[in-house]
Structures are given as structure tokens and as C-alpha cells.
Residue, then its C-alpha position, 0 to 999 in steps of 0.5 A: s739676424p738683420c735682413l737686406f731686401r729689394k722689392g721693385d724700387v724699394i730697398g730695405v733693411v729689417s731686423s729679422q727674417s720674420t720682420f721681412e716676411e711681415t713687410a713683404a706681405l704688407m707690401k703685397g696687401a696681404g699682411t696679417k699684422p696692422s701697418i705701423l701707419d695705423a698705430p696711434r703713436f706713429k699717427d701722433a708723431l706724424k702730426q708733429v712734422k710736415a707730411p713726408e714728401d720723399g723721406v720719412f724716419f720713425f724710431d719708437a725709442k720706448v719700444f726699443m728700450r723695452d726690447l733691449d731691457s728684455f734682451v739684457e735680462f735674457g743674457f743674465p739668467k735669474t738663477a745665476e749665483d755669481s754675484d759679479s753677474r748680478g752686479a753687472l746686470k744691476l749696473l747695466k740696467g741702471i745705465l739703460g734706465m737712465c738712458d730711457v728718456v726718449d718716447y719717439q722720433m719722427i723725421t720727414m724730408e721734402t725736396t723743392g727745386r734744388q733744396q732739401f728740407t728736413h723736419r724733425y721731432t723728438r718727444i721725451q717721455p712725459e714722466k722723464v722730462n726732469s730726468p738727468l739725461t733729459k736735463i743734460c741734453c735739453q737745457r741748452k743755452p741760446f747762442e750769444a753771438f756765434d757769428k763773431y767767431i766765423p771767418a768771412d771766407a769760411t765755406s761752411f760751419s756748424v755751431d751747437t750749444f752742445f749739452d751740459l758737460e758739468l751736469l753730465y760729469h756730476t750725473i756720472l759721479d753720482f751714478v758711480e757712487k750709488n751703483v758701482p761697488d767701491g765707487k765712492d772710494g774710487i772717485a775719492e782717489 
């Protein structure tokens, strides 16, 4: 279960009591496990952005998805004779498989004077660069003159080319046809 802790001026949230114990030991210089700072994936991610000054975030999505897949497997016993359970497991694993495209994300922050700068890098798994979800999220079109639509007296705005809604729609239909019982008939209705 999640654990909230405070040690000196550090406040942290970790996923389990054992992770807290490992973190506390590393903070004392007495940890038995290596620090993430020594991990090659973390080092590679850190090379992609400016060095952190006053904030850093690292998310190893590949490891997270591997652990999530194990958790899902645990929730559905292999001995289950119930075809609905087997079908639900297949469907859930199919969705997770489609979503498993990010390798890792690194975000660093720095403050200069009264300005804060954020540097972000998201790496897609090399073998997933042509996956439907990667295409949906990454094949974005450049702006065509967004500034014509912002009133002069606007105090703030955010413009985004968003993701490919048409490709998302067709990807969902394709997935339903191939993975949901009677999915093709349901779509036809």
C-alpha cells in the first residue's frame, strides 16, 4: 500500500512499505540496493534533458507496464474454467498491449529569477514506433496560424494540435471487431 513519509526537508510518496524502507536506507547511505541514479536507463534519460536544478521526475513506463501485466495475470487464475473470465483477461491484456508504447519519461525543472523552465523527454519503445497508439499521439500536424483565433485581450491561452481522432476511432473499431465477442456485429448495428 502507498506510504507517505517525511525525512528532514524531504517529503515522499512511495508505493509500498518495502520501497519506503529501501528509500530511507539509501537516504542514510546504507541501502542494500543500488540507487536509480546508477541505472543505465535513468542515465540515458537524463542525457536527453537539461540537468535538474530544483525538480526532477522519472517514470519507467516499460517497467510499470510489465508490473501491471503481472498484476492483471494474478487477478485471473490460470485455472479459471469460466470463459467470461478468460475472455475478460484476453480483452484487458489486449488493451494493455496496445497502450504499452512508452519506454520512459524524464522531466527536469529549473528556476532562473522569476521564471521556471521545464524540460521534458518521452521515449517511445523502438519496436513500437509504428504502433497505432504511437501514430495516434505522435503524428501531429503543425499549426496553421493559431494566432488568428486568440482575442487580443486574452489573458492566457493554450493551443494544441491534439491527437489523431480519426485514427483513434478506426483503431478502436478494429480492436472491437477483432477482440470483443460479437464485436463486429455490435459495430454493424
